[in-house]
C-alpha positions, 0 to 999 in steps of 0.5 A: 737489906741495908738500913738505908734500904729499910728507911726507903722502904718505910718511906715508900710505905708511908707514900702508899698510905698517903696515896690511898688517903688520896693525898697525892702531894704527900704521897709524891713527897714520900716517894721522892724521899724513898728515891733519894735513899735508893734510886735503883728501885723502880717500884718508887718511880712507878708509884710516884708516876701513879701519884703524878697521874692522879695530880694531872702532872702527866710529864712528870708521870711519863718521866718517872715511868720511863725510869722505872722501865729503864730499871726493869724492862719487864715492869708491866705497871710502869708501861701501863702508867706511862701509856695512861699518862701518854693518853692524857696528853693525846699522844696516842701513837706513843700510848699505843706502843706501851699498851701493846707492850703490856698485852704482850707481857701480860696477856691476861690483863683484860683492862689493858686489852680494852684500853689497847682496843680504844687506843687503837681506835683513836690512832686510826681516827687521827690518822684518818683526819690527818689524811684529809686535812687540807692545811690551816689557812695563811695567817692574816698577819703574813700579808701585813706591810706595816712599814708602808702604813703612814700615821697621819700628821694630825694624830695627837698621841705619842708615836710608837717606834720599834720598841714600846716605851712607858710614854706611849703606854701611858698616853695609850691608857689615857686615850682609851679613858677618854674614849679615843683610839690609837692609830691602826698601825700601832694596833698591828704592831702590838698585836704582832709583837704579842703573837711573837712572844706567845709563839716563842714561849714554851708550853711548859717550863721546868723550874728547880728551887731550893728546898727551903725556898717558897714558890708562888704561882699566880693565875689559874689552871685549866684542863 
């Protein structure tokens, strides 16, 4: 074993200690440092996958478990951990495939057999509801013809064109403060614009920051 591999192993062991202390972020940090020194050891990725699962970072856990499997296709723990992460994000089909692999490679694993049975039930239930699903009703927005809506000449507020302007926003705020309303055409325009923004936004955004940079997240987390 080279000095670099020994250093990586030591970092992994520190990660294990942090994991045992339920310090998931610190464990992830140590495993990441170990991977930086030796990116060919599947155990490091599998351990980090488990720490990511504990942190509810299931996407990262799946990526780590997948990398561990690429390095060692017979790594049972990696299949199991990926299956757990898939289950957490409701990807039952993918989880079922991995649980089957675990049971095949480790037939005496009772917990894996139980998880497999549970997952099979979930998949069957999902397939049943999919079979009887009649589809979502059409959105009320689909039938709106905003262009044909006329704003009365006596409307005393700032007019809204194709784009939102500071003047319109300031006027809208003042109207609300004074108990007034904006025209229904503008309400529809705003709702549809927000709908488009929300639907176009990805559900998850991956970012890379420099090691010495600080990332501040404002908001709250649900789930």
